C-alpha positions as CSV (number, residue, x, y, z in Angstrom):
1,M,6.2,7.5,-15.4
2,D,2.9,8.3,-17.1
3,N,2.2,12.1,-17.1
4,D,-1.5,11.5,-16.3
5,I,-0.4,9.5,-13.2
6,L,2.0,12.3,-12.0
7,L,-0.7,14.9,-12.5
8,R,-3.3,12.9,-10.5
9,A,-0.7,12.2,-7.8
10,E,0.2,15.8,-7.5
11,Q,-3.4,16.8,-7.3
12,I,-4.0,14.3,-4.5
13,M,-0.9,15.5,-2.6
14,N,-2.1,19.1,-3.0
15,E,-5.6,18.1,-1.6
16,R,-3.9,16.3,1.4
17,R,-1.8,19.3,2.2
18,Q,-4.8,21.8,2.0
19,R,-6.8,19.5,4.3
20,A,-4.1,19.5,6.8
21,I,-3.7,23.2,6.8
22,S,-7.4,23.8,6.9
23,E,-7.8,21.4,9.9
24,N,-4.9,23.3,11.6
25,E,-6.5,26.6,11.1
26,R,-9.8,25.2,12.5
27,R,-8.0,24.0,15.6
28,M,-6.2,27.3,16.0
29,T,-9.5,29.1,16.0
30,E,-10.9,26.8,18.6
31,I,-7.9,27.1,21.0
32,N,-7.8,30.9,20.6
33,R,-11.4,31.1,21.7
34,R,-11.1,28.5,24.5
35,I,-7.6,29.3,25.9
36,P,-6.9,33.2,25.7
37,Q,-3.3,32.7,27.1
38,I,-2.4,30.7,24.0
39,R,-3.8,33.3,21.6
40,E,-1.6,35.9,23.4
41,I,1.4,33.7,23.0
42,N,0.7,33.1,19.4
43,D,0.3,36.9,18.8
44,T,3.7,37.5,20.4
45,L,5.2,34.6,18.3
46,C,4.0,36.2,15.2
47,S,5.7,39.5,16.1
48,A,8.9,37.8,17.1
49,G,8.8,35.7,13.8
50,R,8.5,38.9,11.7
51,E,11.4,40.4,13.5
52,L,13.4,37.3,13.0
53,I,12.7,37.1,9.3
54,G,13.6,40.8,8.9
55,L,17.0,40.3,10.7
56,I,17.9,37.2,8.7
57,A,17.0,38.9,5.4
58,A,19.1,41.9,6.3
59,G,22.1,39.7,6.9
60,K,23.9,38.8,10.0
61,D,26.3,41.4,11.6
62,T,27.7,41.0,15.1
63,D,24.8,42.9,16.9
64,A,22.0,41.2,14.8
65,S,23.3,37.6,15.4
66,G,22.9,38.0,19.1
67,R,19.3,39.3,18.7
68,I,18.6,36.4,16.3
69,E,19.6,33.8,18.9
70,E,17.6,35.6,21.5
71,L,14.4,35.5,19.4
72,R,15.0,31.9,18.6
73,S,15.4,31.0,22.2
74,Y,12.3,33.0,23.1
75,N,10.3,31.3,20.4
76,L,11.2,27.8,21.7
77,G,10.2,28.8,25.2
78,A,6.9,30.2,24.1
79,Q,6.1,27.2,22.0
80,E,6.8,24.9,25.1
81,M,4.6,27.1,27.2
82,S,1.8,26.8,24.7
83,R,2.1,23.0,24.8
84,Q,1.9,22.9,28.5
85,L,-1.2,25.0,28.4
86,L,-2.7,22.6,25.9
87,V,-2.1,19.6,28.1
88,Q,-3.3,21.5,31.2
89,N,-6.6,22.1,29.4
90,G,-7.1,18.5,28.3
91,Y,-5.7,18.7,24.8
92,P,-2.7,16.7,23.3
93,A,0.6,18.6,23.3
94,D,0.8,18.6,19.5
95,Y,-2.8,19.7,19.0
96,L,-1.8,23.0,17.2
97,D,0.8,21.2,15.0
98,T,-0.1,20.8,11.3
99,H,-0.8,17.0,11.0
100,Y,0.4,16.2,7.4
101,S,-0.2,12.8,5.9
102,C,3.5,12.5,5.4
103,P,5.6,14.0,8.1
104,V,8.7,13.8,5.9
105,C,7.6,16.1,3.0
106,H,4.7,17.7,4.6
107,D,2.5,16.6,1.7
108,T,4.5,18.4,-0.9
109,G,5.7,15.2,-2.5
110,Y,9.4,16.3,-2.6
111,V,12.3,16.0,-0.3
112,N,15.6,17.8,-1.3
113,G,14.3,18.2,-4.9
114,R,13.5,14.6,-5.3
115,Y,10.2,12.5,-5.1
116,C,9.3,11.7,-1.5
117,I,8.7,8.0,-0.9
118,C,5.0,8.7,-0.2
119,F,4.7,10.3,-3.6
120,R,6.3,7.3,-5.3
121,Q,4.0,5.0,-3.4
122,L,0.9,7.0,-4.4
123,C,2.0,6.8,-8.1
124,G,2.5,3.1,-7.8
125,R,-1.0,2.7,-6.3
126,L,-2.6,4.8,-9.0
127,S,-0.7,2.9,-11.7
128,S,-1.8,-0.4,-10.2
129,E,-5.5,0.7,-10.3
130,E,-5.1,1.5,-14.0
131,L,-3.6,-1.9,-14.7
132,N,-6.4,-3.6,-12.7
133,K,-9.0,-2.1,-14.9
134,K,-7.9,-4.5,-17.7
135,T,-8.5,-7.6,-15.5
136,Q,-11.5,-9.9,-15.9
137,L,-11.3,-10.6,-12.1
138,S,-13.7,-9.0,-9.7
139,L,-12.8,-8.2,-6.1
140,E,-14.6,-10.4,-3.5
141,G,-15.1,-10.0,0.2
142,F,-14.5,-12.4,3.2
143,D,-18.1,-12.0,4.2
144,T,-19.3,-13.8,1.0
145,F,-17.1,-16.8,1.5
146,S,-19.3,-19.6,3.0
147,L,-17.9,-22.6,4.8
148,S,-21.2,-24.3,4.4
149,Y,-19.9,-26.1,1.3
150,Y,-17.2,-27.9,3.3
151,Q,-17.8,-31.0,5.5
152,G,-15.7,-32.8,8.1
153,D,-12.0,-32.4,7.8
154,D,-12.5,-30.2,4.8
155,Y,-14.4,-27.8,7.0
156,R,-11.6,-27.7,9.6
157,I,-9.0,-27.1,6.9
158,M,-10.9,-24.4,5.2
159,D,-11.9,-22.7,8.4
160,N,-8.2,-22.4,9.3
161,I,-7.4,-21.1,5.8
162,L,-10.1,-18.5,6.0
163,R,-8.8,-17.4,9.5
164,F,-5.3,-17.1,8.3
165,S,-6.4,-15.2,5.2
166,R,-8.4,-12.7,7.3
167,N,-5.5,-12.2,9.6
168,Y,-3.1,-11.8,6.8
169,A,-5.2,-9.1,5.2
170,D,-5.9,-7.2,8.4
171,S,-2.2,-7.1,9.5
172,F,-0.8,-6.6,6.0
173,T,2.3,-4.5,5.5
174,R,4.7,-4.1,2.6
175,R,6.9,-6.7,4.3
176,S,4.3,-9.4,4.9
177,G,5.1,-12.9,3.7
178,S,4.1,-14.5,0.4
179,I,1.5,-17.2,0.0
180,L,1.0,-20.2,-2.4
181,M,-2.6,-21.4,-2.6
182,L,-3.0,-24.9,-3.9
183,G,-5.9,-27.2,-4.7
184,R,-8.3,-28.3,-7.4
185,T,-10.6,-25.9,-9.2
186,G,-13.6,-24.4,-7.5
187,L,-12.3,-24.6,-3.8
188,G,-12.2,-20.9,-3.2
189,K,-8.6,-20.0,-3.9
190,T,-9.5,-17.1,-6.2
191,H,-12.2,-15.8,-3.9
192,L,-9.9,-15.6,-0.8
193,S,-7.0,-14.1,-2.7
194,L,-9.3,-11.4,-4.0
195,A,-10.8,-10.8,-0.6
196,I,-7.3,-10.2,0.6
197,A,-6.8,-7.8,-2.2
198,D,-9.9,-5.9,-1.4
199,T,-9.0,-5.5,2.2
200,V,-5.4,-4.4,1.5
201,M,-6.5,-1.9,-1.1
202,K,-8.9,-0.3,1.2
203,K,-5.9,0.3,3.6
204,G,-4.3,2.3,0.8
205,Y,-1.8,-0.2,-0.5
206,G,-1.1,-0.7,-4.3
207,V,-2.3,-4.2,-5.4
208,I,-2.1,-5.8,-8.8
209,Y,-4.4,-8.7,-9.3
210,D,-5.0,-10.7,-12.4
211,S,-4.6,-14.2,-13.9
212,A,-1.1,-15.4,-14.6
213,V,-2.1,-15.7,-18.3
214,N,-3.2,-12.0,-18.7
215,I,-0.1,-10.6,-16.8
216,L,2.4,-12.7,-18.8
217,R,0.7,-11.7,-22.0
218,S,0.9,-8.0,-21.1
219,I,4.6,-8.3,-20.3
220,E,5.2,-10.3,-23.5
221,R,3.4,-7.6,-25.7
222,E,5.4,-4.8,-24.2
223,H,8.7,-6.7,-24.3
224,F,8.4,-7.5,-28.0
225,S,6.8,-4.2,-29.0
226,R,8.7,-1.7,-31.1
227,E,9.2,0.5,-28.0
228,H,10.4,-2.5,-25.9
229,S,8.4,-1.1,-23.0
230,T,9.0,-2.3,-19.4
231,E,6.1,-0.4,-17.8
232,T,3.9,-3.4,-16.8
233,V,6.8,-5.5,-15.5
234,D,8.1,-2.5,-13.5
235,L,4.7,-2.1,-11.8
236,I,4.4,-5.8,-11.1
237,M,7.9,-6.1,-9.6
238,D,7.3,-3.1,-7.2
239,C,3.7,-3.0,-6.3
240,D,2.9,-3.6,-2.6
241,L,1.1,-6.8,-3.3
242,L,0.9,-8.9,-6.4
243,I,-1.8,-11.6,-6.9
244,L,-1.1,-14.2,-9.7
245,D,-4.3,-16.2,-10.2
246,D,-4.3,-19.7,-11.9
247,L,-0.6,-20.2,-12.3
248,G,0.0,-23.1,-14.6
249,T,-2.7,-22.4,-17.2
250,E,-0.4,-20.2,-19.2
251,Y,1.2,-21.4,-22.4
252,D,4.3,-23.4,-21.7
253,S,7.1,-21.3,-23.3
254,S,10.7,-20.5,-22.3
255,F,9.8,-16.7,-22.2
256,Y,6.9,-17.3,-19.7
257,T,8.9,-19.6,-17.6
258,S,11.8,-17.2,-17.3
259,T,9.4,-14.3,-16.6
260,I,7.7,-16.2,-13.9
261,Y,11.0,-16.9,-12.2
262,N,12.0,-13.3,-12.7
263,I,8.8,-12.1,-11.0
264,I,9.0,-14.4,-8.0
265,N,12.7,-14.0,-7.5
266,T,12.7,-10.2,-7.9
267,R,9.8,-9.7,-5.6
268,L,11.4,-11.9,-3.0
269,N,14.7,-10.0,-3.2
270,R,12.9,-6.7,-2.8
271,G,10.8,-8.0,0.2
272,R,7.5,-7.5,-1.7
273,P,4.7,-10.0,-0.9
274,T,3.1,-12.2,-3.6
275,I,0.1,-14.4,-3.6
276,I,0.0,-17.2,-6.2
277,S,-2.9,-19.6,-6.7
278,T,-2.7,-22.8,-8.8
279,N,-4.7,-25.9,-9.6
280,L,-1.4,-27.8,-9.7
281,D,-0.2,-29.9,-6.8
282,F,3.5,-30.0,-5.7
283,D,4.3,-32.8,-8.2
284,G,2.6,-30.8,-11.0
285,I,4.6,-27.6,-10.1
286,A,7.9,-29.6,-10.1
287,K,7.1,-31.1,-13.5
288,R,6.1,-27.7,-15.0
289,Y,8.8,-25.4,-13.6
290,D,12.5,-25.6,-13.0
291,E,14.1,-26.2,-9.6
292,R,14.6,-22.4,-8.9
293,V,10.9,-21.7,-9.1
294,V,9.9,-24.8,-7.1
295,S,12.5,-24.1,-4.5
296,R,11.3,-20.6,-3.8
297,L,7.6,-21.5,-3.9
298,T,8.0,-24.4,-1.5
299,S,10.6,-23.1,1.0
300,V,9.8,-19.3,1.2
301,Y,6.0,-19.1,0.5
302,T,3.4,-20.1,3.1
303,C,1.6,-23.0,1.4
304,L,-2.1,-23.3,1.9
305,Q,-3.6,-26.6,0.6
306,F,-7.3,-26.1,-0.1
307,S,-9.5,-29.1,0.4
308,G,-13.2,-30.1,-0.5
309,E,-15.6,-30.5,-3.4
310,D,-15.9,-28.0,-6.3
311,V,-18.2,-25.3,-4.8
312,R,-19.4,-24.2,-8.2
313,L,-20.5,-27.8,-9.0
314,Q,-22.4,-27.9,-5.6
315,K,-24.1,-24.6,-6.4
316,K,-25.2,-25.9,-9.9
317,R,-26.7,-29.0,-8.3
318,Q,-28.5,-26.9,-5.7
319,S,-29.9,-24.6,-8.4
320,R,-31.4,-27.6,-10.3
321,K,-33.4,-28.7,-7.3
């Protein structure tokens, strides 16, 4: 993993931890002022804690072990009393707990000497953002997608697709399904896929979005380089959401075909969602790709068939008037 990414991730984790600790200290000050009984309990807990640490550090003998268990039992009882007082005064029982972003590693990034899953996900998101800086695509929003360019049955179809896309983005998880967007050029496939990307990224997920051509070229360059790097393909296989735009416009080569299959199949096996847009219809996909690709796209992906007249042509005609 890139050292710069690791350093940035460690800095973010440290900032998260410091925020959680600072917020806990603020709450503690507030409660000590408003509920004096809890302050007294906390002072007693601190004294008991210091005694407990001293006994443990000195080593357990027969007499000390009994006192250690006595102190532990007392601490548990005092903590429960503190929680009851919080609830009686209108606070949540866990108000004085430190609320870390990750309850597993307490925002340290490590569990048992290994990277916590939250740290790995953060590194993946940061790496995805770096890769996205190279794309020529720009994120879009649902609010700029206009249904005014669609009429009759086309309007009904596109209204349903817009609703589906919004719901998909709003309810997205790492186990969401995959989507295949089909239809002629200029019908809004790229716009809606990037609107999904924008919403999902704002929720903190790692999203990679680019044209199929650019992604395949990046993988090809690394694969045939002297270092034989797999950095891009590793990111693509494991990011939370992958968006491949304009599938079918890439050069027809055995390497690209096998790579596309590998991406689709690996991400499905890992339960990672993918959104693919293409100007090809089902017959075109069947002619262009082998049965393994066609089977997965048509049987596992949710297929959205876009309909209407090229929006870009409509805008050009309107601008001439």
